C-alpha positions in Angstrom: 33.4 102.0 158.7 34.7 101.2 155.5 32.8 98.8 153.5 34.5 95.7 151.8 33.2 96.9 148.8 35.3 100.0 149.1 38.5 98.0 149.3 40.9 97.2 146.3 39.5 94.5 144.3 42.7 92.2 145.2 41.7 92.6 148.6 38.1 91.5 148.4 37.7 87.8 149.4 35.3 87.1 146.4 37.3 88.8 144.0 40.6 87.4 145.2 39.1 83.8 145.2 38.0 84.4 141.5 41.5 85.6 140.4 43.8 83.8 142.5 42.0 80.4 143.8 40.3 79.3 146.9 43.9 78.2 148.4 45.1 81.8 148.5 42.4 83.0 150.8 43.2 83.3 154.6 41.2 81.5 157.3 39.3 84.8 158.0 38.5 85.4 154.2 37.2 81.9 154.1 34.9 82.4 156.9 34.1 86.0 155.5 32.8 84.6 152.3 30.6 81.9 154.4 29.0 84.5 156.3 28.5 87.0 153.8 28.0 90.1 155.9 29.5 91.6 159.2 27.9 93.2 162.1 27.4 96.8 163.2 30.6 98.5 163.4 32.6 95.7 161.6 33.2 94.5 158.2 32.7 91.2 157.4 36.6 90.0 157.5 37.1 91.7 160.7 34.2 90.1 162.3 35.5 86.8 160.8 38.7 87.4 162.5 37.2 88.2 165.9 35.1 85.1 165.6 38.4 83.0 165.0 40.3 84.8 167.5 37.3 83.7 170.1 37.6 80.2 169.1 41.5 80.0 168.7 41.0 79.1 164.8 38.7 77.6 162.3 39.0 74.2 163.7 38.1 75.1 167.2 34.9 77.2 165.7 33.7 74.3 163.2 34.1 71.9 166.3 32.4 74.4 168.7 28.5 73.2 169.8 25.7 75.1 168.4 25.0 76.5 171.9 28.5 77.9 172.3 28.6 79.5 168.8 25.0 81.0 169.6 26.8 83.3 172.2 28.7 85.0 170.0 27.4 88.2 168.7 26.1 88.2 164.9 25.8 84.3 165.1 22.2 83.7 164.8 20.5 80.0 164.4 20.8 80.2 160.2 24.6 81.2 160.6 25.5 78.4 163.2 23.5 75.8 161.1 25.7 76.9 158.0 29.0 76.3 160.2 27.5 72.8 161.1 26.8 71.9 157.6 30.4 72.6 156.5 31.8 70.9 159.6 29.5 67.6 158.4 30.6 68.0 154.8 34.2 68.0 156.0 33.7 64.8 158.0 31.8 63.0 155.2 34.5 64.1 152.8 37.0 62.5 155.3 34.8 59.6 155.6 34.7 58.9 151.6 38.7 59.2 151.4 39.3 56.7 153.8 36.5 54.2 152.4 38.6 54.3 149.3 41.1 51.6 148.7 44.3 52.6 150.7 42.7 55.1 153.3 43.3 52.9 156.3 46.8 52.6 155.5 47.5 56.4 156.0 47.7 57.3 159.4 47.4 61.3 158.8 44.0 60.6 157.6 43.0 58.3 159.9 43.9 60.8 162.7 42.3 63.7 160.6 39.1 61.6 160.4 39.0 60.6 163.9 39.8 64.3 165.2 36.8 65.6 162.9 34.6 63.1 164.6 35.4 63.3 168.2 37.1 66.6 169.2 33.8 68.4 169.6 32.2 66.0 171.7 31.5 67.0 175.4 31.6 63.5 176.7 34.1 60.8 176.7 33.3 58.2 173.4 34.6 55.0 172.8 34.8 54.2 169.0 35.8 51.0 166.8 36.5 51.2 163.4 36.0 47.9 161.8 38.4 46.9 159.0 38.3 44.3 156.3 41.4 42.2 155.2 42.5 45.1 153.0 42.1 47.6 155.9 39.5 49.0 154.1 36.5 50.8 156.6 33.8 48.4 157.1 32.2 50.4 160.0 32.7 53.3 162.3 30.8 52.5 165.6 30.5 54.8 168.6 30.2 51.8 171.0 30.4 53.1 174.5 29.5 56.8 175.9 30.7 57.9 179.4 30.8 60.8 181.7 32.9 63.7 181.2 36.0 61.6 182.4 35.2 57.9 181.7 33.7 55.4 179.4 32.8 51.8 180.3 34.5 49.5 178.0 33.4 46.0 177.4 35.5 43.6 175.4 32.6 41.2 174.7 30.8 44.0 173.1 33.6 44.6 170.7 34.0 41.0 170.1 30.3 40.5 169.0 30.7 43.4 166.8 33.8 42.2 165.2 32.2 38.8 164.5 28.8 40.4 163.4 30.7 42.4 160.5 33.3 39.6 160.0 36.0 42.2 160.5 39.7 41.4 160.1 41.3 44.1 162.0 40.2 47.0 164.4 41.3 50.5 165.3 40.1 51.9 168.3 39.6 55.5 169.6 38.4 57.7 172.3 38.4 61.1 173.4 39.6 63.0 176.3 37.0 66.1 176.8 39.5 67.8 179.4 41.7 68.5 175.9 44.7 66.4 177.2 45.5 63.6 174.9 48.0 61.7 176.9 46.9 58.2 177.7 46.1 57.4 181.1 47.2 53.8 182.6 43.6 53.0 182.6 43.7 53.6 178.6 46.7 51.4 178.4 45.1 48.4 180.4 41.9 48.5 178.7 43.9 48.7 175.3 46.1 45.7 176.4 42.7 43.7 177.6 41.4 44.3 174.2 44.3 43.4 172.0 44.4 40.2 174.1 40.7 39.6 173.4 41.0 40.2 169.4 44.0 38.1 169.4 42.2 35.1 170.6 39.8 35.2 167.3 42.9 36.5 165.0 41.8 39.7 164.7 44.7 42.4 164.7 44.4 45.7 166.6 46.2 48.1 164.5 46.0 51.0 166.6 44.4 53.1 169.4 44.0 57.0 169.3 43.5 59.2 172.0 41.9 62.6 170.8 42.1 65.8 172.7 42.5 69.5 171.9 46.1 69.0 170.6 47.7 66.5 168.1 46.0 63.0 168.8 48.2 60.6 170.4 48.6 57.1 168.4 49.4 54.2 170.6 51.2 52.5 167.8 53.5 55.3 167.2 54.0 55.7 171.1 55.1 51.5 171.0 52.1 50.8 173.3 50.6 48.0 171.1 
């Protein structure tokens, strides 16, 4: 097996990064730098490509549970913890961005943030984002957890939370562990019920996102609010 050290300098991930910048690296090269070494019979870049193939890309790998990651050859507890750290740093960076002045006026950023928070979850989780009058984030709350395909939603609990934090607006979100992000009729009924309840206390429901394995669905963009 040829070692990465035997490759031309411009093809080695670290040297390529030093010369051309981190943005020029492929997903496999980024992962290779994080992993450091390959496994028996495979250099680190080839190993990284195999891992990305097993998880359908970098996003799928970072969103995978520790138990699933540990099933892969060469991924021991230390490497799995490295990957979990990267994912948590990503989540906190997105949260920091959204807490800045205009974060929640940018739907794409909100979608990315919620995807990072919810896509990896194995159970259905219902989330409430509490916003101030300038649509800045006051608090992110995972309010209800359900079984693999349902989460109970109680309007009174959401109203209590809104009043407690003096929120002026709300964004809702929940995940579909099945992977299909299409809103169900039950999702639409719950959203309408919550919209009416929030309207009674003059709090705006800005959106409801459904997170699956593909592109998240926005109720506002669908005209369902």
